[in-house]
PALUM-329398 format. One record per residue (C-alpha): z, y, x; residue in three letters. Coordinates in Angstrom, 1 decimal. Each point is the difference from the previous one (the first is absolute). Example, Ala and Ser with C-alpha at 12.3 -4.5 7.8 and 13.67 -1.06 7.14 Angstrom:
@pz = 7.8&py = -4.5&px = 12.3&code = ALA
@pz = -0.7&py = 3.4&px = 1.4&code = SER
This chain:
@pz = 137.2&py = 141.6&px = 55.5&code = UNK
@pz = -1.3&py = 2.6&px = 2.7&code = UNK
@pz = 0.7&py = 3.5&px = -0.5&code = UNK
@pz = -2.7&py = 2.5&px = -0.8&code = UNK
@pz = -1.6&py = 1.7&px = 2.8&code = UNK
@pz = 0.0&py = 3.7&px = 0.3&code = UNK
@pz = -2.2&py = 2.4&px = 1.8&code = UNK
@pz = 1.7&py = 1.3&px = 3.2&code = UNK
@pz = -2.5&py = 1.1&px = 2.7&code = UNK
@pz = -2.9&py = 2.2&px = -1.0&code = UNK
@pz = -3.2&py = -0.6&px = 1.3&code = UNK
@pz = 0.2&py = 3.0&px = 2.2&code = UNK
@pz = 2.9&py = -1.4&px = 1.7&code = UNK
@pz = -1.5&py = -3.6&px = 0.4&code = UNK
@pz = -3.1&py = 1.5&px = 1.5&code = UNK
@pz = 2.0&py = 2.2&px = 2.6&code = UNK
@pz = 2.1&py = -2.9&px = 0.7&code = UNK
@pz = -3.0&py = -2.6&px = 0.7&code = UNK
@pz = -2.1&py = 2.7&px = 1.7&code = UNK
@pz = 2.9&py = 1.1&px = 2.3&code = UNK
@pz = 0.5&py = -3.8&px = 0.9&code = UNK
@pz = -3.7&py = -0.2&px = 0.8&code = UNK
@pz = 0.0&py = 3.2&px = 2.1&code = UNK
@pz = 3.1&py = -0.9&px = 1.8&code = UNK
@pz = -1.2&py = -3.5&px = 0.7&code = UNK
@pz = -3.3&py = 1.5&px = 1.3&code = UNK
@pz = 2.0&py = 2.5&px = 2.2&code = UNK
@pz = 2.1&py = -2.9&px = 1.6&code = UNK
@pz = -3.2&py = -1.8&px = 0.7&code = UNK
@pz = -2.3&py = 2.8&px = 1.0&code = UNK
@pz = -0.3&py = 1.1&px = 3.5&code = UNK
@pz = 1.8&py = 3.4&px = 0.5&code = UNK
@pz = -2.2&py = 2.9&px = 0.7&code = UNK
@pz = -2.9&py = -1.3&px = -1.9&code = UNK
@pz = -1.8&py = 1.9&px = -2.6&code = UNK
@pz = 1.1&py = -2.6&px = -2.6&code = UNK
@pz = 3.6&py = 0.3&px = 1.1&code = UNK
@pz = -0.2&py = 3.7&px = -0.5&code = UNK
@pz = -1.8&py = -0.1&px = -3.3&code = UNK
@pz = 2.3&py = -2.5&px = -1.5&code = UNK
@pz = 3.1&py = 2.0&px = 1.4&code = UNK
@pz = -1.3&py = 3.0&px = -2.1&code = UNK
@pz = -0.4&py = -2.2&px = -3.1&code = UNK
@pz = 3.5&py = -1.3&px = 0.4&code = UNK
@pz = 1.2&py = 3.6&px = 0.4&code = UNK
@pz = -1.8&py = 0.9&px = -3.3&code = UNK
@pz = 1.4&py = -3.0&px = -1.6&code = UNK
@pz = 3.7&py = 1.1&px = 0.9&code = UNK
@pz = -0.8&py = 3.8&px = -1.3&code = UNK
@pz = -1.2&py = -1.7&px = -3.3&code = UNK
@pz = 3.0&py = -2.2&px = -0.2&code = UNK
@pz = 2.4&py = 2.8&px = 0.5&code = UNK
@pz = -1.7&py = 2.2&px = -2.8&code = UNK
@pz = 0.0&py = -3.2&px = -2.3&code = UNK
@pz = 3.7&py = -0.2&px = 0.7&code = UNK
@pz = 0.2&py = 3.1&px = -1.9&code = UNK
@pz = -2.7&py = -0.1&px = -2.6&code = UNK
@pz = -0.4&py = -3.9&px = -0.5&code = UNK
@pz = 1.2&py = -2.3&px = -2.6&code = UNK
@pz = 3.7&py = -1.0&px = -0.5&code = UNK
@pz = 0.2&py = -2.6&px = 2.8&code = UNK
@pz = -1.8&py = 2.0&px = 2.3&code = UNK
@pz = 1.8&py = 3.1&px = 0.0&code = UNK
@pz = 2.6&py = 0.5&px = 2.8&code = UNK
@pz = 2.6&py = 1.0&px = -2.5&code = UNK
@pz = -0.1&py = -3.5&px = -1.4&code = UNK
@pz = 0.9&py = -1.8&px = 3.2&code = UNK
@pz = 1.4&py = 2.3&px = 2.8&code = UNK
@pz = 3.7&py = -0.3&px = 0.4&code = UNK
@pz = 2.5&py = 0.8&px = 2.3&code = UNK
@pz = 0.4&py = -1.7&px = 3.2&code = UNK
@pz = 3.5&py = -1.2&px = -1.0&code = UNK
@pz = -1.8&py = -1.5&px = -3.2&code = UNK
@pz = -2.9&py = -1.7&px = 2.0&code = UNK
@pz = 2.7&py = -1.4&px = 2.5&code = UNK
@pz = 2.3&py = -1.4&px = -3.1&code = UNK
@pz = -3.1&py = -1.6&px = -1.3&code = UNK
@pz = -0.5&py = -1.7&px = 3.5&code = UNK
@pz = 3.5&py = -1.3&px = -0.4&code = UNK
@pz = -1.0&py = -1.5&px = -3.5&code = UNK
@pz = -3.1&py = -1.7&px = 1.4&code = UNK
@pz = 2.1&py = -1.5&px = 3.0&code = UNK
@pz = 2.6&py = -1.3&px = -2.8&code = UNK
@pz = -2.8&py = -1.6&px = -1.8&code = UNK
@pz = 0.5&py = 1.7&px = -2.9&code = UNK
@pz = -2.1&py = 3.3&px = -0.1&code = UNK
@pz = -0.7&py = 1.8&px = -3.3&code = UNK
@pz = -3.5&py = -0.2&px = -1.0&code = UNK
@pz = -2.2&py = 3.3&px = -0.5&code = UNK
@pz = -3.4&py = 0.1&px = -1.9&code = UNK
@pz = -1.3&py = 2.5&px = 2.6&code = UNK
@pz = 1.1&py = 0.2&px = 3.8&code = UNK
@pz = 3.7&py = -0.8&px = 0.5&code = UNK
@pz = 2.1&py = 2.4&px = 2.1&code = UNK
@pz = -0.8&py = -1.7&px = 3.5&code = UNK
@pz = -3.7&py = -0.1&px = -1.0&code = UNK
@pz = 0.0&py = 3.9&px = -1.0&code = UNK
@pz = 1.5&py = 0.5&px = 3.5&code = UNK
@pz = -2.8&py = -2.2&px = 1.5&code = UNK
@pz = -2.6&py = 2.2&px = -1.8&code = UNK
@pz = 1.2&py = 3.2&px = 1.5&code = UNK
@pz = 0.4&py = -1.5&px = 3.3&code = UNK
@pz = -3.5&py = -1.6&px = 0.1&code = UNK
@pz = -1.6&py = 3.2&px = -1.3&code = UNK
@pz = 1.7&py = 2.2&px = 2.6&code = UNK
@pz = -0.8&py = -2.4&px = 3.0&code = UNK
@pz = -3.6&py = -0.6&px = -1.2&code = UNK
@pz = -0.4&py = 3.8&px = -0.4&code = UNK
@pz = 1.6&py = 0.7&px = 3.4&code = UNK
@pz = -2.2&py = -2.7&px = 1.6&code = UNK
@pz = -3.0&py = 1.5&px = -1.4&code = UNK
@pz = 0.9&py = 3.4&px = 0.9&code = UNK
@pz = 0.8&py = -0.8&px = 3.5&code = UNK
@pz = -3.4&py = -1.8&px = 0.1&code = UNK
@pz = -1.8&py = 3.1&px = -1.1&code = UNK
@pz = 2.1&py = 2.2&px = 2.5&code = UNK
@pz = -1.4&py = -2.1&px = 3.0&code = UNK
@pz = -3.6&py = 1.1&px = -1.0&code = UNK
@pz = 0.9&py = 3.7&px = 0.1&code = UNK
@pz = -0.9&py = 2.1&px = 3.2&code = UNK
@pz = 3.6&py = 0.9&px = 0.4&code = UNK
@pz = 1.2&py = -3.7&px = 0.1&code = UNK
@pz = -3.1&py = -2.0&px = 1.2&code = UNK
@pz = 1.3&py = -2.4&px = 2.6&code = UNK
@pz = 3.6&py = 1.1&px = -0.2&code = UNK
@pz = 2.0&py = -3.0&px = 0.8&code = UNK
@pz = 3.1&py = 0.6&px = -2.1&code = UNK
@pz = -2.0&py = 0.5&px = -3.0&code = UNK
@pz = -1.9&py = -3.4&px = 0.7&code = UNK
@pz = 3.5&py = -1.7&px = 0.5&code = UNK
@pz = 1.2&py = 1.6&px = -3.3&code = UNK
@pz = -3.0&py = -1.1&px = -1.7&code = UNK
@pz = 0.5&py = -3.8&px = 1.2&code = UNK
@pz = 3.7&py = 0.3&px = -0.8&code = UNK
@pz = -0.4&py = 1.1&px = -3.7&code = UNK
@pz = -3.0&py = -2.8&px = -0.3&code = UNK
@pz = 2.4&py = -2.6&px = 1.2&code = UNK
@pz = 2.8&py = 1.4&px = -2.2&code = UNK
@pz = -2.2&py = -0.2&px = -2.9&code = UNK
@pz = -0.7&py = -3.7&px = 0.9&code = UNK
@pz = 3.7&py = -0.9&px = -0.1&code = UNK
@pz = 0.4&py = 1.8&px = -3.4&code = UNK
@pz = -3.1&py = -1.8&px = -1.6&code = UNK
@pz = 1.7&py = -3.2&px = 1.3&code = UNK
@pz = 3.3&py = 1.0&px = -1.7&code = UNK
@pz = -1.8&py = 1.1&px = -3.0&code = UNK
@pz = -1.7&py = -3.6&px = -0.4&code = UNK
@pz = 3.3&py = -1.9&px = 0.8&code = UNK
@pz = 1.6&py = 2.2&px = -2.6&code = UNK
@pz = -2.6&py = -0.9&px = -2.6&code = UNK
@pz = 0.4&py = -3.6&px = 0.7&code = UNK
@pz = 3.8&py = 0.3&px = -0.3&code = UNK
@pz = -0.4&py = 1.7&px = -3.2&code = UNK
@pz = -2.5&py = -2.3&px = -1.4&code = UNK
@pz = 2.3&py = -2.9&px = 0.8&code = UNK
@pz = 3.0&py = 1.4&px = -1.3&code = UNK
@pz = -1.5&py = 1.3&px = -3.2&code = UNK
@pz = -2.5&py = -2.8&px = -0.4&code = UNK
@pz = -2.9&py = 2.1&px = -0.6&code = UNK
@pz = -3.3&py = 0.3&px = 1.7&code = UNK
@pz = -0.1&py = 3.6&px = 1.4&code = UNK
@pz = -3.3&py = -0.4&px = 1.7&code = UNK
@pz = -1.6&py = -0.8&px = -3.3&code = UNK
@pz = 1.9&py = 2.9&px = -1.8&code = UNK
@pz = -1.5&py = 2.3&px = 2.6&code = UNK
@pz = -3.4&py = -1.3&px = -0.6&code = UNK
@pz = 0.3&py = 0.0&px = -3.8&code = UNK
@pz = 2.4&py = 2.7&px = -0.5&code = UNK
@pz = 2.2&py = -2.3&px = -2.4&code = UNK
@pz = 3.5&py = -1.5&px = 0.6&code = UNK
@pz = 2.2&py = -1.9&px = -2.5&code = UNK
@pz = 1.7&py = 2.5&px = -2.2&code = UNK
@pz = 3.8&py = 1.0&px = -0.2&code = UNK
@pz = 0.9&py = -3.5&px = -1.4&code = UNK
@pz = -0.9&py = -1.8&px = 3.2&code = UNK
@pz = 2.9&py = -1.8&px = 1.5&code = UNK
@pz = -0.2&py = -2.4&px = 3.1&code = UNK
């Protein structure tokens, strides 16, 4: 018998997530310096601002207080993953919580450095352009790590996390792989 599913990801979290995926995908494919790259950069920055706000005001599993842990706890959880026996969390696990913070920070810094490149004071300043590129590539590295983490968690817990981020539902507490 399959355990009952419970609501985990609210519509705002899911809409944020998939809109950010689309925006970041566009940014990686769009030519730098184009109007569309700049416009989507502002949209992405707005999404991050919304998610930070929602991290304090949102539903239970959207709140930072639900999934932000100490670095030591996140590292301990990575050890559980390496041993093949990680605890299951309905919301973000400690490593996922750390990834959320890192992604939000890097995406915001990338967008902010992109904006800085459009200002009179920093237009054409090489170190700002280099920083923007470095942050963008760092974000890509984190996105790849995030996707790999989702795959590992999905396999270890035998649950479809992509489906959960679409429907907002996951198997309840009684789910055991």
